[in-house]
N, C-alpha and C positions, 0 to 999 in steps of 0.2 A: 560607538560598541558595536562589535560584529554581529550581524544577523544571518543564521546558517539554515539554507533549506536540506531536509536529509529526503534523497529518493531512492527507491529501489531501482536499481540498473539491471535487473533481468526480469521474470515474469512475476515476482512478488516472493514472498516467504524466504527472503535473503537475509532475516535477522535484523529487522530496522527498530524493532522494539526494544532490543537489549540496548543497541546503539544510542538511540532517542533516550532513553532513560539514562545512559553515561553521561550523555552530553546533557540532559535536564538539570544536574545538579546546578551548573554553572550558568544556566539561561535563567531567566525572569519570567519569560511567558513561551507556553508551547501551545503550538496552534496545530490543529487538523485543518487541512483545505481544500480535500478533497474527497472522494469515496462514499462510502457508507458501510452498513455493518457486515458489510459481506468482507471487511477488510479484518482480520485478527491479527494481535500482536501480543505474543507471550512474554513476558518479563520474570525474571528469578532475581528476585532480592531477599539476601539473608536466608536462604533457601525457601522463600514463602514464594509461590508461583501466583501472578496473576495474568488472568486472561481477559484483553480488553478487545472491543469490536469497534464501539461509537466514540469511547471516550479519549481523550489525547492521552499519552504515556505519561505525561507530567502528572497526573491526578495522583501517583502515588506517592510523590515528592512534596513533601510541605513546605508552606510558604510559596509557592507558584501559582501563578494564574493559568491554567488550561483554557483553552478556545476551542469551540467547532467552528469554523468558520461556512461562509454562504456559497463554498464551493461545493459543501457535503450536503447529502440528501438523507436526512434523519429521519428514523423509525421512532417517534415519541416515545411508544409503549415500550421498545427495546431499551431505549436510553434509561427509561426510569428503572428497569428491570436491572440494568446493568449498575445503574447508581447504587441501588439496593446491596447486589451481590459484592461489590466492591467496598460498600460501608461495611459491610458482614465481616469484610478481613480485616476491619480497624482502619480504614482509610476515610478523613475527613472530607466529605464533599460538601460544599455550601456555595451560593450565589458568589462569594467572594473569592473562590479557589475556581470556578467553573463558569463561563460565559459561553452562550448560544447565539449567532448573529440574528437580528431579526428577520432578515431575509433570506433565511435558510429554507429551502422547499421542504416539504414533509414527505415522508414514504408513508401511504396510507394501505390500509388493507387489502385494497382493489389492487394494487402494485403488485403485490406479492402473488396474488390470484392469478393476474394476469400473465407474470412471468414465469409461474410454473406450467400456465395452461398452455403457453407457446412452446414451451421447450417440450412437453409432452408431445405436440402435435407436430412438431417439426421435423417433417420426413427429408427435405434436403440435407441438412447439416444441423446437427445439435451445437450451442455455442458453448456450453456446459457451464451455465450460471449458476450461483447459489440459489436462484428460487427466491430471492428476499426483497424484491422489487425495485432494486437499485436503477437498471434500465427503464423500465416504464415510468418510475419517477422522475427521472430525468429527461425523459420523452416529455415529461408534462410542462417540466420548467423550459424548455426549448418552445413548446406550444402553447404557452404563456396562460396554462389553467392550472397551476401549481396551488395547493394551500401550503401557505407560507407562516412561519412562526408568528409573525406580527399580527396575522388574521385571526388567530386564538383569540386576540383581545377584543375584536367585537363582532359580536353573533350576526347582525345584519351582514358584514363583508363577508364572515364565514360560509352563511348559506349562499352567498352568490358565487363564490369559488367554487365550492362543492358542487352546485347546479352547473356551471361550467363544465367542470371537469366531468361530470355524468353523463354531459350530452356525449361526449368522447366516448367513455369508457363503455357505454351501455350499447352503442352500436357496435364495439371491438367484441362484447360480449356476446352479442346475440351471432356473431359470424363463427364464435367458438364453441358455441353450444351452452355457455354459461346464463344462469339466471341473473336479473338486471340487478344492480345494487340495491341495498337497501338503507335508501336516504336517511332515513329518520333514525335507524340505527347507528349508520357513521357519524353524523350529526352528533349524536348523543355520546358516542363513545369518543369524539373529538372535544366535547363540552367538557367530558369527565377528565381528559388529560390534560386539558389546557392549564389548570392552576399550576400543574407539576412544572410543565415545561417554560412557561410564562415568568417563573423566578429568578429562569438563568438568562433570560433574554436581555440583548443591549443591543447599543450601535456599534458593533465589533470594529469596523472601520475606523471611527472615531476613537475607540478607546486605543486601540494600536497607534494609529498616527500619534497621539498624544505619549504612548509609551515610547515610542522610536524617540520623539523630539527630547525627551527626559533623558535618553541613553538607555535605556533600558536593553537588555539583551534577549532577542524573539528566535525562537526556536520553531521551523517550520516543518510539521511532519508529516510525510506522504504517506499513502496506502498504495497495496498492490504495489506493481513494477513497471516500469517506463515499456517494456514490450508487450502492456496491456494499454496504451494509451489509444484513446479512441482516433487519433491521427497518424500518431508514427509507432503503432503496435502492429501485431500480425492480424491484422483486419481481415475478416468479421470476428476472429475469436479473440475479443479485447474486451474491457469493461467500458463502461458508457461513460466515462469522465476523461478530460485530461489530467494524466499522472506524472507527467514531466514537470521539470523544475519552473518553468516558465509560470504555471497555474499558481504557484505559492502565492504570486502578488494579487492575481484577480479572485483567487480562492476566499481572499481575508480581507479584501478593501485597501491594500498598501499598493505603492507604485514600484516597479521592478529596481529602481535604486536601492529599495529597501535591503534587496538581497547581496550578500556582501561572498560568502563562501558556499556554494554547492557540493554535499557529500554525497558521492552515490554508493548505497550499499550493495557488495557484490559478494555472491558465495563463490568458494573457492572450485567449485564443478556449478553445473545448471540444473534447477528442477523445472517442473510446470504441473499444475493443477489444471485438469479440464483437457478440452480440444483444442486443437490446432496444431501447425506444423512445429517441429521441434528436432533441427538436424541432427543433434549430438546424443539423443536418445541413445540410452542402453538396454537392450532386451535380454542381457546377457548376466552372468554371475556378477560383473562389475557392478552393473545398474543395480542389480538386489543387494547388492554389498554397501551400495552409497545408499541406499533406500533406509535398511537396516541400521546402518551406524549412526546416520544422520537423523534419525527418527522422523522420516519426510512422510508427516499427514498432515493434512490441512487442519488449523486451528479451528476454523470456522465450520469445515464440513466432516472434518474426520477422513475425507478422501485421500487413498496413496498418492503421494507424488511422483509422478516421472520424474525418471533420474538420468543424467548423461555428463559428460564430460566438459570440462570448460571451454566455453564459445567465445573466444578472441573478439571474433568478428561482431557480435551482436553487442558486447559490453563496449567495445569502440564507438559504435553505432549511437547507443544510449548515452555515453559520455558527450558526443556532439550534440546531441537533439536537447539534452539539459543543461548543456555547458557546465559539466562536472569539473570543479575544481582538484578534488581530490577522492579519490575512495577506501572506502572500509572493509579490507575482506575478511569474511566471514566464515568459519566452518571449517578451517585449515586443518582441525585436528581429524574430520572425519576422513581424509586422506591417509593418515597415518597406516603403515603398513602395505600400502600398494607397492608391488616390484616396479611397476611403472606407471607413469602417468601421461594422458595424450591431453593436448590443445587444441582445438581448432582453429587454424589460423586463414582459413579461406574456404569456398563453396565451389564445386564443381556443377554446372549447370549446360546440357548440352554441349559440352566440351569444351567450354568457357571457364577460365578461373575467377571469380568474384572474390572482392573484397567487402562486400555489403551483403545486406540480405536484401533481395528484390521486392519491389511494394506486391506485386500480384500474387495472391495467394495461392494458384495453381503452380507458380514457379516458386514460391516459397516449399512447397510440398515435395518438389523435384529437387531441390538443393541437396547434394550429400558433401558432407565436411570432409576438409583435405587436414590430417591431423600433424601434429609434431610430437614426438616421442620424448618424454624427458624422463630420468631414473626416478624412482620412489624414494622413501625413506622408512627406515624399520624403527626408529627413535618415537617416543611420544613428543607431542608438540602441545598436548592438552595442558591449559594452565597456563604456560608460559607468558612473560611480562615483559621479557625484554628480547633483541633480537638474538643475545649470547646465547639465550635459552632455547632458540632452535637449531636443529640439525641442519647443515650446510645445503644439503639437497632442498629442504624446505625454503630456504632463503633464495635459492635459485629459482626454484617455480615461482614465488612471488615477485622475485626481479623481473624474471620472464614477462610474467603477464603485465607488469608495468608497462614493459618495452611494447607489446604487442596491441594493448588498448590505448596506447598513448596518453598515460594518465597517470601520475604517483599513487601510491599508497599511503593514506593520511593515518589510518587506524587499521589495526591488526588484530581480529577476535578470535581467540584459541579456545574457548568455552562458553556456555550459556552465562555464566556467572558475569556481572557488570565489570569488576575488577581484574578478570583475564583478559587485559586489553595492552597492547602495544601503543603507545600515541607516538608517532612520527611527526604529523604536524598539525598544530591546533587549531582547529577550525573556527574557533573564537578569538583568535589572536587578533589584536588591531592591526 
């Protein structure tokens, strides 16, 4: 059976939650493979709104196994609160429906404190983090000083892991003017939360390999967007993990041959939260209109998203680095009523035309977009469920995007409702 990876192909907020939910009905297992609770997914099902951060989108679907993989960094206190919140909406979450990889690194309170202190004192350039400790938690993972889920099961090991982390963190905190970590309090908090996390702990790599051999369909759910990838994003204004599709295998313990189809989620225009370059950003009435019509506010932070025209250069680039098989184009209905639309087809930099975004952040900031203008449409695309429901100019816009990004449209989303989706290519087809 086909296994599908879903990745954001812009700066995040592309509407992955709805698409993952739409696909999860046909999957047996839904896996989160990177990121932390800085990612926000909003699902609308039969008028009920579910806001998820750490939990995979599949938890709202009965009879599915949801997995948090080792590529994620997990705040255990947030996870428990999120489980309680979703349960209050009538969703049943048990160890039979939710599994957390034993080798998943934990986000501790000290990570959030460090994250916020750095951002407050960064006089050079703010990164625009959510302040939830994701970056420092990944640093500890690479520095081999993480407390992982499995460590919660053995008190002696837990103390050793905490002590190793505090040697590093207390030195950093002195430099930032913070008080030393209260070791006893941290250990007490971890011991208290441990039973609530350990009931979901499992050797995820083993379970998923067995599921795959049994012919089960696995859906890999990415967070953020490929332009925030630590290697291929607009560095240093990126997240602290690999976001591109290749991380799906590493982030759960499967080999790359487990991936059969990569679906890139792409908004019909472009948005970004936080700092960093944004070549097609609009500071005019069109940008304001996109933001208002698209309800462009971050699920996690509530921050207003920056808005701009569709950037085909960036999407073509992310389709290449993630090996995207087909895209899901979302929020087409936000463009209804514009007299004309613009698509970025290249950049001007120091008198040269580029067909890719350069690596150096200084050069990225100086890139100016080269636009192609297309006529808009006055009819509504909201709720369309077939090509025949779309205005002719909207179809032309979609087809032109396919040409410019060199990747076909597999799905077309025309509203937040899961059924308002046009299926062109079935990602789960064998």
